[in-house]
C-alpha positions as CSV (number, residue, x, y, z in Angstrom):
1,M,86.7,98.4,97.3
2,E,84.5,96.7,100.2
3,L,84.9,93.1,100.4
4,L,83.4,90.2,102.6
5,V,85.5,87.3,103.0
6,A,83.9,84.2,104.2
7,Y,85.8,80.8,104.9
8,D,84.9,76.9,105.9
9,V,88.1,75.4,107.0
10,S,88.1,71.5,107.6
11,T,89.1,71.3,111.5
12,E,88.5,67.4,111.6
13,S,92.7,67.0,112.0
14,A,95.0,68.9,113.7
15,E,96.3,70.5,110.6
16,G,92.9,71.6,109.7
17,R,92.6,73.3,113.1
18,K,96.0,74.9,112.5
19,R,95.0,76.1,109.2
20,L,91.9,77.6,110.6
21,R,94.0,79.6,113.0
22,K,96.4,81.0,110.0
23,V,93.3,81.8,107.6
24,A,91.8,83.9,110.6
25,Q,95.4,85.4,111.0
26,V,95.6,86.6,107.5
27,C,92.3,87.6,107.5
28,E,92.5,89.7,110.6
29,A,95.3,91.6,109.1
30,H,93.6,92.7,106.2
31,G,89.9,93.4,107.9
32,Q,87.6,93.4,110.6
33,R,86.1,89.9,112.0
34,V,82.0,90.4,111.9
35,Q,81.2,87.0,112.6
36,K,83.5,83.8,113.3
37,S,84.6,83.0,110.2
38,V,83.4,86.2,107.9
39,F,85.4,89.4,107.6
40,E,84.9,92.9,106.2
41,C,87.6,94.3,104.4
42,T,88.3,97.7,102.6
43,L,91.3,97.0,100.1
44,N,92.5,98.1,96.8
45,A,93.1,95.8,93.8
46,A,96.6,94.8,94.8
47,E,95.5,94.3,98.3
48,L,93.0,91.9,97.4
49,E,95.5,89.9,95.1
50,M,97.9,89.9,97.9
51,L,95.1,88.5,100.4
52,A,93.8,85.9,98.1
53,H,97.5,85.0,97.3
54,K,98.0,84.6,101.2
55,L,94.7,82.9,101.8
56,W,95.6,80.4,98.9
57,R,98.7,79.5,100.3
58,V,97.4,78.4,103.7
59,M,94.1,76.8,102.9
60,E,93.8,73.1,101.5
61,P,91.7,73.4,98.4
62,T,90.7,69.7,98.5
63,E,88.9,70.3,102.2
64,D,88.4,74.0,102.8
65,S,86.4,76.8,101.0
66,L,87.1,80.4,100.9
67,R,84.4,83.1,99.3
68,I,85.7,86.9,98.5
69,Y,82.5,88.7,97.8
70,R,82.4,92.3,96.5
71,L,80.0,94.7,98.5
72,R,77.6,96.9,96.6
73,E,78.7,100.6,97.7
74,P,77.5,102.4,99.7
75,R,77.6,99.5,102.2
76,E,75.4,101.3,104.6
77,R,72.7,101.5,102.0
78,Y,72.9,97.4,100.8
79,V,74.1,96.0,104.2
80,R,71.4,95.5,107.1
81,L,72.8,94.6,110.4
82,L,70.8,92.8,113.2
83,G,72.2,92.1,116.7
84,T,75.8,93.2,118.0
85,Q,77.8,95.9,116.2
86,P,81.7,95.3,115.4
87,K,83.9,96.6,117.9
88,F,85.0,99.7,115.7
89,D,84.1,101.2,112.4
90,M,86.7,100.8,109.7
91,H,85.7,103.9,108.1
92,E,85.9,106.1,110.8
93,P,89.2,107.4,112.6
94,L,90.9,105.2,114.8
95,V,92.3,106.6,118.1
96,V,94.5,104.7,120.2
């Protein structure tokens, strides 16, 4: 399933800035950054639960906000992109 993960982590303290980095690292392991605090992910149900669990363990629920949206598929039909493109398309083969 196609997902959009968006977060807002309080960075008023050193602990908050550390959490922000950890949340970004967890998201980077599961998807592609499309904006500073927004990631697109392609996950199955088990991977989604794992991602949500990892993020819950990192975030501070009284200070931070995290949203996971399921995108309507096919994504290309329902998502309109203006401006810079992501570095690579997660649906195309990746050659390194």
